[in-house]
C-alpha positions as CSV (number, residue, x, y, z in Angstrom):
1,M,-13.5,42.2,-0.5
2,T,-13.7,39.1,-2.5
3,S,-15.9,37.0,-1.4
4,Y,-15.8,32.9,-1.8
5,P,-18.2,29.8,-0.5
6,K,-17.4,28.9,2.8
7,A,-13.8,26.4,2.9
8,E,-13.9,22.9,4.7
9,I,-10.5,23.4,6.8
10,S,-9.4,19.9,7.8
11,W,-6.5,19.0,9.5
12,F,-4.5,15.3,9.4
13,S,-3.7,13.2,12.1
14,A,-0.1,11.2,11.6
15,L,-1.3,7.7,11.9
16,C,1.5,6.6,9.5
17,D,4.2,7.3,11.4
18,D,4.8,10.6,9.5
19,D,5.4,13.0,12.1
20,Y,8.6,14.9,12.5
21,Q,10.5,17.5,14.5
22,F,13.4,17.0,12.0
23,L,12.4,15.4,8.3
24,G,14.1,11.5,8.3
25,V,15.2,11.8,11.9
26,E,12.7,9.4,14.0
27,D,11.2,10.9,17.6
28,P,9.9,7.5,19.3
29,S,7.7,10.2,21.3
30,L,6.3,11.0,17.5
31,K,5.7,7.6,16.2
32,A,2.0,6.9,15.7
33,S,0.5,6.0,18.7
34,W,-3.1,5.8,20.5
35,P,-1.9,8.8,22.6
36,H,-0.5,10.9,20.1
37,C,-2.5,10.7,17.1
38,R,-5.4,11.3,19.5
39,D,-3.8,14.5,20.9
40,I,-3.4,15.8,17.3
41,A,-6.7,15.0,16.8
42,L,-8.0,17.0,20.2
43,T,-5.8,19.7,19.2
44,A,-7.5,19.9,15.6
45,E,-10.9,20.1,17.5
46,K,-10.0,22.5,20.3
47,N,-8.2,25.0,17.4
48,G,-11.8,24.8,15.1
49,F,-10.8,22.5,12.3
50,D,-13.8,21.4,10.6
51,N,-12.5,17.7,9.6
52,I,-9.5,15.2,10.4
53,L,-8.0,13.2,7.7
54,L,-7.2,9.6,9.1
55,P,-5.1,8.4,6.8
56,S,-3.8,4.6,6.1
57,G,-1.2,2.4,5.2
58,Y,-1.1,-1.2,5.2
59,T,3.0,-1.4,6.1
60,L,2.7,1.7,8.3
61,G,1.1,3.2,11.4
62,M,-2.3,2.4,12.9
63,D,-5.2,1.4,11.4
64,S,-7.4,4.2,10.6
65,I,-11.2,2.5,11.1
66,G,-10.1,0.9,14.7
67,F,-8.7,4.3,15.6
68,A,-11.5,6.2,14.5
69,G,-13.9,4.3,16.6
70,G,-11.4,5.6,19.3
71,I,-11.5,9.0,19.0
72,A,-15.1,9.1,18.0
73,P,-16.9,9.4,21.3
74,L,-13.9,12.1,22.2
75,L,-15.0,14.6,19.5
76,E,-17.9,17.0,19.8
77,K,-18.0,18.7,16.5
78,M,-15.5,17.9,14.2
79,R,-15.6,15.3,11.4
80,L,-13.7,12.6,10.7
81,L,-12.4,11.6,6.9
82,V,-11.3,8.4,7.3
83,A,-9.2,6.4,4.5
84,V,-10.4,3.3,3.0
85,R,-8.1,0.9,1.1
86,C,-10.6,-0.7,-1.4
87,G,-8.1,-3.5,-1.6
88,E,-8.2,-4.5,2.0
89,M,-11.7,-4.9,2.7
90,W,-14.9,-6.8,1.9
91,V,-17.8,-4.4,0.9
92,P,-20.7,-5.2,2.9
93,Q,-18.5,-5.7,6.5
94,L,-17.1,-2.2,5.2
95,A,-20.2,-0.9,5.2
96,R,-21.4,-2.4,8.3
97,Q,-18.3,-0.5,9.9
98,L,-18.4,2.9,8.6
99,A,-22.1,2.8,9.3
100,T,-21.3,2.5,12.9
101,L,-18.7,4.8,13.1
102,D,-21.3,7.8,11.2
103,Q,-23.7,6.4,14.0
104,M,-20.8,7.3,16.6
105,L,-20.2,10.6,15.1
106,G,-23.6,11.6,14.7
107,G,-23.4,12.1,11.3
108,R,-20.0,13.4,11.4
109,L,-18.4,10.8,9.0
110,T,-16.9,11.6,5.7
111,I,-14.7,9.0,3.6
112,N,-11.6,9.2,2.0
113,I,-11.6,6.1,-0.7
114,I,-8.1,4.8,-1.5
115,S,-7.5,2.7,-4.8
116,S,-4.9,0.2,-3.3
117,D,-3.8,-2.8,-4.1
118,L,-4.5,-6.1,-1.6
119,P,-0.9,-6.2,0.8
120,G,0.7,-9.3,-1.2
121,Q,-0.3,-8.7,-4.5
122,T,-0.5,-6.4,-7.1
123,L,-2.8,-5.5,-9.7
124,D,-2.3,-3.5,-13.1
125,G,-3.5,0.2,-12.6
126,E,-6.7,-0.3,-15.1
127,P,-7.8,-3.3,-13.5
128,R,-7.4,-2.2,-10.2
129,Y,-9.3,1.3,-11.0
130,Q,-12.1,-0.7,-12.1
131,R,-12.4,-2.5,-9.0
132,T,-12.3,0.3,-7.0
133,R,-15.0,1.9,-9.3
134,E,-17.5,-1.6,-7.8
135,I,-16.1,-0.6,-4.6
136,M,-17.4,2.7,-4.5
137,Q,-20.7,1.7,-6.6
138,A,-21.5,-1.3,-4.3
139,L,-20.4,0.7,-0.8
140,R,-22.5,4.0,-1.6
141,Q,-25.8,1.4,-2.1
142,F,-25.0,-0.3,0.7
143,L,-24.8,3.2,3.0
144,N,-28.2,4.6,1.1
145,G,-29.3,1.1,2.4
146,E,-30.1,-0.2,-0.7
147,T,-29.7,-3.8,-2.0
148,V,-26.2,-4.3,-4.3
149,Q,-27.2,-6.3,-7.4
150,M,-24.3,-6.4,-8.8
151,N,-21.9,-8.6,-11.3
152,G,-19.1,-7.1,-11.9
153,E,-15.3,-7.5,-13.0
154,H,-14.4,-7.8,-9.5
155,I,-17.9,-7.5,-7.7
156,Q,-20.2,-10.2,-7.2
157,L,-23.2,-9.5,-4.9
158,D,-26.9,-10.0,-4.5
159,L,-27.4,-9.1,-1.0
160,E,-29.3,-6.7,1.2
161,P,-27.7,-3.9,3.3
162,P,-26.6,-4.4,6.7
163,R,-29.1,-3.2,9.4
164,M,-26.6,-0.4,10.9
165,Q,-27.5,2.6,8.8
166,T,-25.8,5.8,8.6
167,V,-27.6,8.4,10.6
168,S,-29.3,10.4,7.5
169,G,-30.0,7.1,5.9
170,K,-27.1,8.3,2.8
171,C,-23.6,8.0,2.4
172,P,-21.3,10.2,3.5
173,P,-19.4,12.3,0.9
174,F,-16.4,10.5,-0.6
175,Y,-13.3,12.3,-1.0
176,F,-10.8,10.4,-3.6
177,G,-7.8,11.7,-5.5
178,G,-5.4,10.5,-8.6
179,L,-4.0,11.9,-11.6
180,S,-3.8,9.0,-14.2
181,S,-6.7,9.3,-16.7
182,A,-7.9,5.6,-14.5
183,A,-7.9,7.5,-11.5
184,R,-9.6,10.9,-13.1
185,D,-12.1,8.7,-14.8
186,V,-13.1,6.8,-11.7
187,A,-13.4,10.4,-9.5
188,A,-15.3,11.9,-12.3
189,E,-17.7,9.0,-12.2
190,E,-18.0,8.0,-8.6
191,A,-16.8,10.8,-6.2
192,D,-18.1,13.6,-4.3
193,V,-14.9,15.7,-3.8
194,F,-11.5,15.3,-6.3
195,L,-8.8,15.7,-3.8
196,M,-5.5,17.2,-5.5
197,W,-2.2,16.8,-4.1
198,P,0.0,20.5,-4.5
199,D,0.9,21.5,-7.8
200,T,1.7,24.6,-9.6
201,M,-1.5,27.4,-10.1
202,D,-1.2,26.4,-13.8
203,K,-1.8,22.7,-13.2
204,V,-4.1,22.8,-10.2
205,S,-6.3,24.8,-13.4
206,E,-5.4,22.5,-15.7
207,I,-6.4,19.4,-13.0
208,L,-9.7,21.4,-12.1
209,D,-10.6,22.2,-15.8
210,D,-9.9,18.4,-17.1
211,M,-12.3,17.1,-13.9
212,R,-15.2,19.6,-14.7
213,Q,-15.3,18.5,-18.3
214,R,-15.1,14.5,-17.0
215,A,-17.7,15.2,-14.5
216,D,-20.0,16.4,-17.1
217,T,-19.6,13.5,-19.4
218,Y,-21.3,11.7,-16.0
219,N,-23.5,14.9,-15.8
220,R,-22.3,14.9,-12.3
221,T,-21.0,17.9,-10.7
222,L,-17.8,17.4,-8.4
223,K,-16.1,19.8,-5.0
224,F,-12.5,19.9,-5.0
225,G,-10.4,19.7,-2.3
226,Y,-6.5,20.4,-1.7
227,R,-3.7,18.3,0.3
228,A,-0.9,20.4,1.5
229,H,1.4,20.5,4.4
230,V,1.7,24.3,5.8
231,I,4.5,26.5,7.7
232,V,3.2,29.4,8.8
233,R,5.4,31.9,11.2
234,E,4.1,35.7,12.4
235,T,7.2,36.8,9.2
236,E,8.1,35.3,6.1
237,A,11.8,34.5,7.0
238,E,10.9,32.7,9.9
239,A,8.5,30.6,8.1
240,R,11.3,30.3,5.0
241,A,13.7,29.3,8.0
242,A,11.5,26.3,9.8
243,A,11.1,25.1,6.6
244,D,15.0,25.1,6.3
245,T,15.2,24.1,9.6
246,L,13.0,20.5,9.1
247,I,15.2,19.2,6.4
248,S,18.3,20.4,8.4
249,K,19.1,16.7,9.7
250,L,17.7,14.8,6.4
251,D,20.4,12.5,5.0
252,D,19.0,11.8,1.4
253,G,20.0,7.9,1.6
254,V,16.9,8.0,4.5
255,G,15.1,10.5,2.3
256,E,14.9,7.8,-0.4
257,E,14.4,5.0,1.8
258,I,11.3,6.8,3.5
259,R,9.9,7.4,0.0
260,N,10.3,4.0,-0.9
261,R,8.1,2.7,1.8
262,S,4.6,3.6,0.5
263,L,2.8,1.4,-1.5
264,D,2.1,4.1,-3.8
265,S,5.5,5.6,-4.4
266,A,5.9,4.9,-8.0
267,S,2.5,6.6,-9.2
268,Y,2.1,9.1,-11.2
269,G,0.6,11.7,-8.2
270,V,4.2,10.7,-6.3
271,R,6.0,11.4,-9.9
272,R,4.5,14.8,-10.6
273,Q,5.7,15.7,-6.6
274,T,9.2,14.7,-7.5
275,E,8.9,16.6,-11.0
276,M,8.3,19.9,-9.4
277,R,10.8,19.6,-6.9
278,D,13.6,19.0,-9.9
279,A,12.0,22.1,-11.6
280,A,12.8,24.6,-8.7
281,N,16.1,23.2,-8.2
282,A,16.8,23.4,-11.8
283,A,15.7,27.1,-11.6
284,G,17.8,27.5,-8.6
285,A,14.9,28.1,-6.6
286,G,15.6,25.9,-3.6
287,D,12.9,23.7,-3.5
288,Y,10.2,26.4,-4.2
289,V,9.1,26.0,-7.1
290,E,6.5,29.1,-7.1
291,D,5.6,31.7,-4.8
292,N,5.5,30.1,-1.4
293,L,5.0,26.9,-2.2
294,W,7.9,24.9,-1.1
295,T,8.8,21.0,-2.5
296,G,11.4,20.7,0.3
297,V,9.0,17.7,2.2
298,G,8.9,15.7,-0.6
299,R,12.5,15.1,-0.1
300,A,12.0,12.5,2.8
301,R,8.3,11.9,2.0
302,S,5.9,9.6,-0.5
303,G,2.7,11.6,-1.4
304,C,2.0,14.9,-0.4
305,G,5.2,16.3,-1.0
306,A,4.8,20.1,-0.6
307,A,3.8,23.2,1.8
308,I,2.3,26.6,1.6
309,V,5.1,28.9,3.0
310,G,4.9,31.9,4.6
311,D,3.5,35.0,7.0
312,P,-0.6,34.5,7.4
313,D,-1.2,36.9,5.2
314,Q,0.6,35.2,2.7
315,V,-0.8,31.5,3.7
316,L,-4.2,32.9,3.8
317,A,-3.7,34.6,0.2
318,K,-2.6,31.7,-1.1
319,L,-5.7,29.7,0.2
320,N,-7.9,32.2,-1.4
321,A,-6.1,31.9,-4.9
322,Y,-6.8,28.4,-4.8
323,R,-10.4,28.9,-3.8
324,A,-11.0,31.6,-6.5
325,M,-10.1,28.8,-9.1
326,G,-12.9,26.5,-7.3
327,I,-11.3,24.6,-4.6
328,E,-13.5,24.0,-1.4
329,A,-11.9,21.7,0.9
330,F,-8.3,21.9,2.4
331,I,-6.4,19.0,4.2
332,L,-3.5,20.6,5.6
333,S,-0.9,19.3,8.3
334,G,2.6,20.0,9.6
335,Y,5.6,19.2,11.5
336,P,5.3,18.6,14.5
337,H,1.5,18.1,13.3
338,Q,0.4,19.2,16.5
339,D,3.0,22.3,17.3
340,E,1.5,23.4,13.0
341,C,-2.0,22.6,14.3
342,D,-1.4,25.2,16.8
343,L,0.4,27.9,14.9
344,F,-2.3,27.4,12.0
345,G,-5.1,27.8,14.4
346,K,-3.9,30.6,16.1
347,Y,-2.8,32.6,12.8
348,V,-4.7,31.6,9.4
349,L,-7.9,29.6,10.5
350,P,-9.7,33.1,12.3
351,K,-9.3,34.6,9.1
352,L,-11.0,32.3,6.9
353,D,-14.8,31.9,6.6
354,H,-14.9,27.9,6.9
355,G,-17.4,25.4,8.1
356,A,-18.6,21.6,6.9
357,L,-18.4,21.3,3.3
358,E,-21.9,20.9,2.0
359,I,-22.4,18.3,-0.8
């Protein structure tokens, strides 16, 4: 039996109004709300997941940091991966908020950095990623308990850290993703975990090789994570049928409107998700761009646009194939999120050697 490093298996709480019984058909009971998103998180903890991503989008759903403060006292073991939109927070304030959350979680905080614009403003990619780099540098110093003395292009600070510090006294891990050259360079220099959206196996291998080389130029070593949807059923036929049912009521115009809602709808990574779907359709593969990787989710979703689809052994084999390439963290989701969390927790999670990612 092949041995792999222990994997961190995370779920996803749909804070950004991204939960459906049928993609593109709004269900008031599945819209982002405190009870609904709380129950997703509690279900993930009950099923034994190691972490849960709390996404963030200015125009969509709930605030990730506010939600994290509410859910933290209800969790006993699971980590929180709190998404932070760089363009929306002043770094000293953000450092104090995150340190407070880490204290509430007993040291179980992890941070998903998003290189966002300030709502109502737009920066070109290069300056936006430079601002993200400076924010990550300053935030790490504050959360390490260090004084920040920075005279950057975007951040000018000479300030001691807040009194409130993390449980460890160190900065929690930064999870960060992006496929443009500017994004990859920021990740190589500043991230702890480089996150990828779904892609074909050959493309994933190319990205991993490129990121290892970029990290080498900074004398750093990255961990790698993979964000994907999942549809697992007792048989492959049932899983494929569930995928078909998910998009069975989707109107193409509604799907396009949903895709365009997101502030990152024109990003390089989003375009790549569209390319995969187009390639699958051009090949007559019914949205399957390769074995067990279904791009139909991207018909009504900006961002992560593909799902691992199959029976328990097929889903496990797909995850292990990624693990063999060096991926150690997975952020999974499914529709509806609470139901699919139970299914993955029943059929696949017990077969995985998993635990909190060690940085």
